[in-house]
C-alpha positions as CSV (number, residue, x, y, z in Angstrom):
1,M,139.4,-40.6,78.9
2,G,141.2,-42.7,76.4
3,G,144.9,-43.4,76.1
4,K,147.0,-45.2,78.8
5,G,149.3,-44.0,81.5
6,E,151.3,-45.4,84.3
7,R,153.7,-44.0,87.0
8,R,156.6,-45.7,88.7
9,N,157.6,-44.1,91.9
10,L,161.3,-44.2,92.6
11,G,163.2,-44.3,95.9
12,A,166.3,-42.5,96.8
13,G,167.7,-40.6,93.8
14,L,167.3,-37.4,91.8
15,V,164.2,-38.5,89.8
16,I,161.0,-38.7,91.7
17,G,159.2,-40.9,89.2
18,A,158.9,-42.3,85.7
19,V,155.8,-41.7,83.7
20,R,154.7,-43.5,80.6
21,V,151.8,-42.2,78.5
22,E,150.1,-43.4,75.3
23,G,147.4,-42.0,73.0
24,T,146.5,-38.8,71.2
25,P,148.3,-35.7,72.2
26,Y,145.5,-34.6,74.5
27,E,145.1,-38.1,76.0
28,M,148.9,-38.2,76.7
29,G,148.7,-34.8,78.3
30,W,145.7,-35.7,80.4
31,R,147.4,-38.8,81.7
32,H,150.5,-36.9,82.5
33,G,148.6,-34.3,84.4
34,R,146.6,-36.9,86.4
35,L,149.6,-39.0,87.3
36,L,151.7,-36.0,88.4
37,T,149.0,-33.7,89.8
38,Q,150.6,-33.0,93.1
39,E,154.1,-32.4,91.7
40,I,152.6,-30.1,89.0
41,R,150.7,-28.1,91.5
42,D,153.7,-27.8,93.8
43,R,155.7,-26.5,90.9
44,L,153.1,-23.8,90.1
45,R,153.0,-22.7,93.8
46,V,156.5,-21.4,93.5
47,P,156.0,-17.7,92.4
48,I,157.6,-16.2,89.4
49,E,159.6,-13.1,90.2
50,A,157.2,-10.2,90.1
51,S,159.6,-7.9,88.2
52,I,159.6,-10.2,85.1
53,L,156.1,-11.6,85.2
54,P,154.6,-9.0,82.8
55,A,157.4,-9.6,80.3
56,L,157.0,-13.4,80.5
57,T,153.3,-13.0,79.9
58,A,154.0,-11.0,76.8
59,Y,156.6,-13.5,75.6
60,A,154.2,-16.4,76.2
61,R,151.6,-14.7,73.9
62,Q,154.1,-14.6,71.1
63,M,155.7,-18.0,71.6
64,R,152.6,-20.1,72.2
65,P,151.2,-19.8,68.6
66,L,154.5,-21.3,67.4
67,L,153.8,-24.6,69.2
68,P,152.8,-27.5,66.9
69,V,149.1,-28.4,67.1
70,G,149.8,-31.7,68.9
71,V,152.0,-30.0,71.5
72,E,149.3,-27.4,72.2
73,E,146.7,-30.1,72.6
74,E,149.0,-32.0,75.0
75,L,149.6,-28.8,77.0
76,R,145.8,-28.4,77.4
77,G,145.5,-32.0,78.4
78,I,148.1,-31.7,81.1
79,G,146.2,-28.7,82.5
80,A,142.9,-30.5,82.5
81,G,144.4,-33.7,84.0
82,A,146.1,-31.8,86.8
83,G,143.2,-29.3,87.3
84,V,145.5,-26.3,86.6
85,S,145.7,-23.6,84.0
86,A,147.4,-24.4,80.7
87,D,148.4,-20.8,80.5
88,E,150.2,-21.1,83.9
89,L,152.0,-24.2,82.7
90,F,153.2,-22.5,79.5
91,L,154.5,-19.5,81.5
92,R,156.9,-22.0,83.2
93,E,158.1,-23.2,79.8
94,V,158.8,-19.6,78.8
95,E,160.4,-18.7,82.2
96,R,163.8,-20.2,81.2
97,E,164.2,-17.9,78.2
98,G,162.4,-14.9,79.8
99,S,164.6,-14.9,82.9
100,R,167.8,-15.1,80.9
101,W,166.7,-12.2,78.7
102,H,166.1,-10.0,81.7
103,Q,168.5,-11.2,84.4
104,E,172.2,-11.2,83.8
105,E,172.7,-13.6,86.7
106,A,169.8,-15.9,86.1
107,P,170.5,-19.5,87.0
108,L,171.5,-21.4,83.9
109,L,170.7,-24.9,82.9
110,Q,174.4,-25.5,82.1
111,A,175.9,-28.8,81.2
112,A,179.2,-30.3,80.3
113,L,178.6,-32.3,77.2
114,V,180.5,-35.1,75.6
115,V,179.8,-37.1,72.4
116,P,182.0,-39.8,70.8
117,V,182.7,-39.9,67.0
118,G,183.7,-43.0,65.0
119,T,182.6,-45.5,67.7
120,P,180.1,-48.3,67.1
121,A,177.9,-47.3,70.1
122,T,175.4,-44.5,69.7
123,V,175.9,-42.7,73.0
124,L,176.3,-39.2,74.5
125,A,176.5,-37.8,78.0
126,A,175.8,-34.6,79.9
127,Y,176.8,-33.4,83.3
128,Y,174.2,-31.2,85.0
129,R,173.9,-29.4,88.4
130,V,171.0,-30.2,90.7
131,E,170.1,-26.5,91.2
132,Y,168.4,-26.7,87.8
133,A,165.5,-28.6,89.2
134,P,162.8,-25.9,89.8
135,V,161.5,-27.3,93.0
136,G,163.8,-29.6,94.9
137,R,163.7,-33.2,93.7
138,T,161.2,-32.7,90.9
139,W,162.8,-34.2,87.9
140,V,160.8,-36.8,86.2
141,V,161.5,-39.2,83.3
142,L,158.7,-38.9,80.7
143,E,158.0,-41.6,78.1
144,R,155.6,-40.5,75.4
145,H,154.0,-42.9,72.9
146,P,151.8,-40.8,70.5
147,T,149.4,-42.8,68.4
148,G,151.0,-43.4,65.1
149,G,154.0,-41.2,66.0
150,V,157.6,-41.4,67.2
151,A,158.0,-42.3,70.9
152,T,160.4,-40.4,73.1
153,L,162.0,-40.9,76.5
154,G,163.7,-38.1,78.4
155,L,164.3,-35.9,81.4
156,A,161.9,-33.1,82.2
157,W,160.0,-31.5,85.1
158,P,156.3,-32.2,86.0
159,G,153.9,-30.5,83.6
160,S,156.4,-29.8,80.9
161,V,155.8,-30.5,77.2
162,G,159.6,-30.3,76.5
163,L,162.7,-32.3,77.3
164,V,166.1,-31.4,78.6
165,A,167.7,-34.6,77.4
166,G,166.2,-37.6,75.6
167,L,166.1,-40.2,72.9
168,S,163.6,-41.3,70.3
169,S,162.4,-44.6,68.9
170,S,163.9,-43.4,65.6
171,G,167.4,-43.7,67.1
172,L,168.1,-40.0,67.8
173,L,169.8,-38.8,71.0
174,A,170.1,-35.2,72.2
175,A,171.0,-33.2,75.3
176,E,171.3,-29.5,75.9
177,G,172.7,-26.9,78.2
178,E,172.3,-23.2,78.4
179,V,175.3,-21.0,77.6
180,P,176.2,-17.8,79.4
181,G,177.7,-14.7,77.7
182,V,175.9,-14.5,74.3
183,L,176.0,-10.9,73.2
184,P,172.5,-9.2,73.1
185,E,172.7,-8.9,69.3
186,R,173.1,-12.6,69.1
187,R,170.0,-13.3,71.1
188,S,166.4,-14.0,70.0
189,L,163.0,-14.8,71.5
190,H,161.5,-15.8,68.2
191,G,160.8,-19.5,68.6
192,M,159.2,-22.0,70.9
193,P,160.9,-22.5,74.3
194,F,164.1,-24.5,73.7
195,T,163.2,-27.6,75.7
196,V,160.0,-27.9,73.7
197,G,162.0,-27.4,70.5
198,L,164.3,-30.2,71.5
199,R,161.5,-32.6,72.1
200,V,159.8,-31.7,68.8
201,A,163.1,-32.1,66.9
202,L,163.6,-35.6,68.5
203,E,160.1,-36.6,67.2
204,R,160.4,-35.1,63.7
205,A,164.1,-35.2,62.6
206,V,165.5,-37.9,60.3
207,D,169.1,-37.6,61.4
208,V,171.4,-35.5,63.6
209,S,171.9,-32.7,61.1
210,D,168.1,-32.4,60.6
211,L,167.6,-32.4,64.4
212,V,170.0,-29.5,65.0
213,E,168.6,-27.5,62.1
214,R,165.1,-27.8,63.6
215,L,166.1,-26.4,67.0
216,P,165.2,-22.8,67.9
217,R,168.0,-20.2,67.9
218,L,167.3,-18.3,71.1
219,L,169.7,-17.1,73.8
220,G,172.5,-19.5,73.5
221,N,172.3,-23.3,73.9
222,R,175.0,-26.0,73.6
223,V,173.6,-29.2,72.1
224,A,175.1,-32.7,71.8
225,A,173.3,-35.1,69.4
226,A,173.8,-38.5,67.8
227,D,171.8,-40.8,65.5
228,R,171.7,-44.5,64.6
229,H,173.5,-43.8,61.3
230,G,176.7,-42.8,63.0
231,G,176.1,-39.1,62.8
232,R,177.5,-37.1,65.8
233,M,177.3,-33.3,66.4
234,L,178.3,-30.9,69.2
235,S,176.9,-27.4,68.4
236,L,176.7,-24.0,69.9
237,L,173.3,-22.6,68.9
238,H,172.3,-18.9,69.0
239,L,171.0,-16.4,66.4
240,G,173.0,-16.9,63.2
241,A,175.3,-19.6,64.6
242,P,176.5,-22.4,62.3
243,S,176.3,-26.0,63.3
244,P,179.8,-27.6,63.1
245,T,179.9,-31.4,62.6
246,L,182.7,-33.3,64.4
247,A,184.7,-35.9,62.6
248,H,187.2,-37.5,64.9
249,G,187.7,-38.6,68.5
250,W,185.7,-37.5,71.5
251,A,184.3,-34.0,71.5
252,F,183.9,-32.3,74.9
253,A,182.3,-29.0,75.7
254,P,182.8,-27.8,79.3
255,M,180.5,-25.8,81.5
256,G,181.2,-22.1,81.8
257,A,181.7,-19.0,79.6
258,F,183.0,-19.2,76.0
259,V,184.6,-16.8,73.6
260,E,181.7,-15.0,71.8
261,D,183.3,-15.0,68.3
262,D,182.4,-18.2,66.6
263,V,185.8,-18.9,65.2
264,A,187.5,-18.2,68.5
265,W,184.9,-20.4,70.2
266,K,185.7,-23.3,68.0
267,R,189.4,-23.0,68.6
268,Q,188.8,-22.8,72.4
269,E,186.6,-25.8,72.3
270,A,189.0,-27.7,70.1
271,A,191.7,-27.4,72.9
272,A,189.3,-29.2,75.2
273,W,188.5,-32.1,72.9
274,A,189.9,-35.4,74.0
275,T,190.5,-38.7,72.1
276,R,189.9,-41.9,74.0
277,S,189.4,-45.6,73.4
278,G,187.2,-48.1,75.1
279,P,183.5,-48.5,75.8
280,A,181.6,-45.4,75.0
281,E,179.9,-45.0,78.4
282,E,183.1,-45.5,80.4
283,Q,184.9,-42.9,78.3
284,A,182.1,-40.4,78.4
285,R,182.2,-40.6,82.2
286,A,186.0,-40.3,82.3
287,V,186.0,-37.2,80.1
288,L,183.3,-35.6,82.2
289,L,185.0,-36.4,85.5
290,A,188.3,-35.0,84.2
291,G,186.9,-31.7,83.0
292,G,183.4,-31.0,84.3
293,G,184.0,-27.3,84.5
294,P,183.8,-24.9,87.4
295,G,181.8,-25.8,90.4
296,A,180.6,-29.2,91.5
297,P,178.6,-31.1,88.9
298,S,175.7,-32.9,90.5
299,F,174.4,-35.5,88.2
300,T,175.2,-37.3,84.9
301,V,172.7,-38.2,82.2
302,T,173.9,-40.9,79.7
303,L,171.8,-41.6,76.6
304,S,172.3,-44.8,74.7
305,A,170.4,-46.1,71.7
306,A,171.0,-49.6,73.0
307,R,170.4,-49.1,76.8
308,G,168.2,-46.1,77.2
309,L,168.6,-43.3,79.7
310,T,170.8,-43.5,82.8
311,I,171.0,-40.9,85.6
312,E,173.8,-41.0,88.1
313,A,173.7,-38.7,91.2
314,G,176.1,-39.5,94.0
315,S,175.7,-43.2,94.8
316,A,172.3,-43.4,93.2
317,L,172.0,-44.9,89.7
318,Q,168.7,-45.0,87.8
319,T,168.2,-46.5,84.4
320,F,165.2,-46.2,82.1
321,A,164.4,-47.9,78.8
322,L,162.2,-46.8,75.9
323,V,159.8,-49.8,75.8
324,P,158.0,-50.4,72.4
């Protein structure tokens, strides 16, 4: 098998390992699957709730043809490398959207997001909760270097072809969190799974506006994005939702419910925006600590065009760089 791959095991902390893969889409997938075989198999051993499995299977048949050819090849490569079914892997990608569609109380991948505007540093931050990891400490940092393509570095789970938060070699940064309370008429399942859409947008977009426009409008996701040209955006995405661009200060979107009406939502969010001065990373952390939303946030992801990806959980600090 061609391509290259390496894994760095990590000690105490939220992320179990960092994996770097290079090559064609299939080669990257195969290396990913081989390097994370045990973690991928452990993930697949956790059963999907029987009541929604038939629906997820039906959704997967509709969503999978929407994958770009390279992502489909990578998915098949992961399955071959780990010795598991690519169909089963894709069911796990669909599970996020499918469970939200059917279960009002489905656990959400919520995040408090903050993005600075008008500062020289390209940086954004997200506060997540540890319950989002599907099987205990199973987050991984994936670094993909496709032959002749745009490299990405981001947070995912073993066997995934998507990203929850990440950055690209073209200078784009993006992080997402699922939003509760979107009315049924504002929901859609027409599109690839959101985390896959985020990864594809990071690879293909030319700037922050292009990135947000490429993302699928599904069941409600909040996205923070930035680019090397100074573009910054904090958007609420669902069916028919606009993509407001921010112009001043620090924009902060807390975890928790929002007012469904777009205008009311913008006004509510505007009340939570905060203007700060000082180093971008320090101020992002200060804003998140001051207003992380209900519950106890469990880890922070900071993305920086200059310094890469940093994950802070309790006393553990892990930093990863996108290496050319």
